[in-house]
N, C-alpha and C positions, 0 to 999 in steps of 0.2 A: 757813438751815442748822439752826437749833435745832429748827424744826418737823419737818424731815426726820428728825433724830435721835430726836425724841420719837415719831414715827410708827414708826420701826424698833424702838424699845424696846417700844412697845405691842404690835406684831405678834409680837415675840419672846416676850412674856409670855402669848400666847394659843396655841391649838393647833388642829389641823385639825378634829377632831370637834366641839370647842366652837364653832369658827367656822361650820362648814358645817351642823351638825345641831342645835346648841343643847344646853342642859342640861335642858330640860323637854319633855314631849310631852302632847298632849291625850288623855285617857282618858275613855271613856263607860261608865257603869254603869247598867244597866236591870234591872228585875225584874218578875215577874208580879204584884207588889203595888205599886200606886201609892203614892208618898210613903213608901217604905221608907227608913230612915235609913242613910246610907253613912258609915262611919268609917274613917279611915286611922290605924292605931296608936292607936285609941281616941278620936281627935279627930273630932268631927262635921264632915263636909265638905258635908252637904246631904242632899237627898232624891232618890229616883229619879223620873224619869230625871235622872241627874247627868252633866254634862260639865265636866271640870276639868283644869287643867294640873298635871302631876305631875313632880317632879324625878326625873331618871333615876337618881339615887343612892338613891332610896327602896327600902328592902329590907324594910319592915315588912308587917304583915297588914292586909288590907282586910276589913271586915265589913259585911254587909247585914242589917239588923234591922227587924222590924215586930212589933207586938203581935199575939199569937196565932199566931206563926210561929216556927219554929226559926231561930236565927241561922246564916248561912252565912259562912264565913271562907275567904279564899284569898290567895295572893300574886300580884303582877303578875309575869308571866314575862318574862325579859329574855335577850338574847343579845348577842354582840359586834357593835359598829358598825364595819363594814368601812372607813369613811372614816378611822378612826383610824390605819390603816396608813400614811396619808400623812405621819404624824409621822416616819417612817423611824427614824433612830437617835438622835433628839433626846430624851434622857431627861426633860428639863424639860417638853417638850410632852406626853409620855406621862403624866407626873405630873399636869399640869393636867387632862388629859382624865379620868384615873382619879379624881382628887379630886372633880371636878364631876359625875362619872357619865356624861360624854359618850362614854365608850368603850362604853356600853351603848345598846341600843334596846329598846323594849317590843315583844314579839312580837305581842301582841294590843292593838288600840286600843279594843276594845269588849268588855264582859263582860255577858252576859244571864244573870242569876242567878234561878234558880227556888227560891223559898222554899216550904218544906213546912209545912203546918199542924201545930201542936203537938197531940199526942195528948191527948184529954180523959179524965179519970179518972172 
């Protein structure tokens, strides 16, 4: 009986979008320059081509940088995750999905960035 109550309590603390789609998605960043540095809000995440899991709550800037090229900056585009509608009228579940970012989904899973050479003086 205690296990059943614990299971019900755990399920009530989660929500539809969090359960079905998770709180992270894989994003790929490539560029025309091999080994360009990819940063998320200034934090070095690796070099192109980069495949990484990104929290759906991420709202910062992504930059792609390479010596001799102009930096490119962009934001990951997001939209509403329809699975979140399954929360119906449960405010707690909507709150969990909102806080974890699970109410969102990334519109694009891959970004191919073209870096332009810096002008030489």
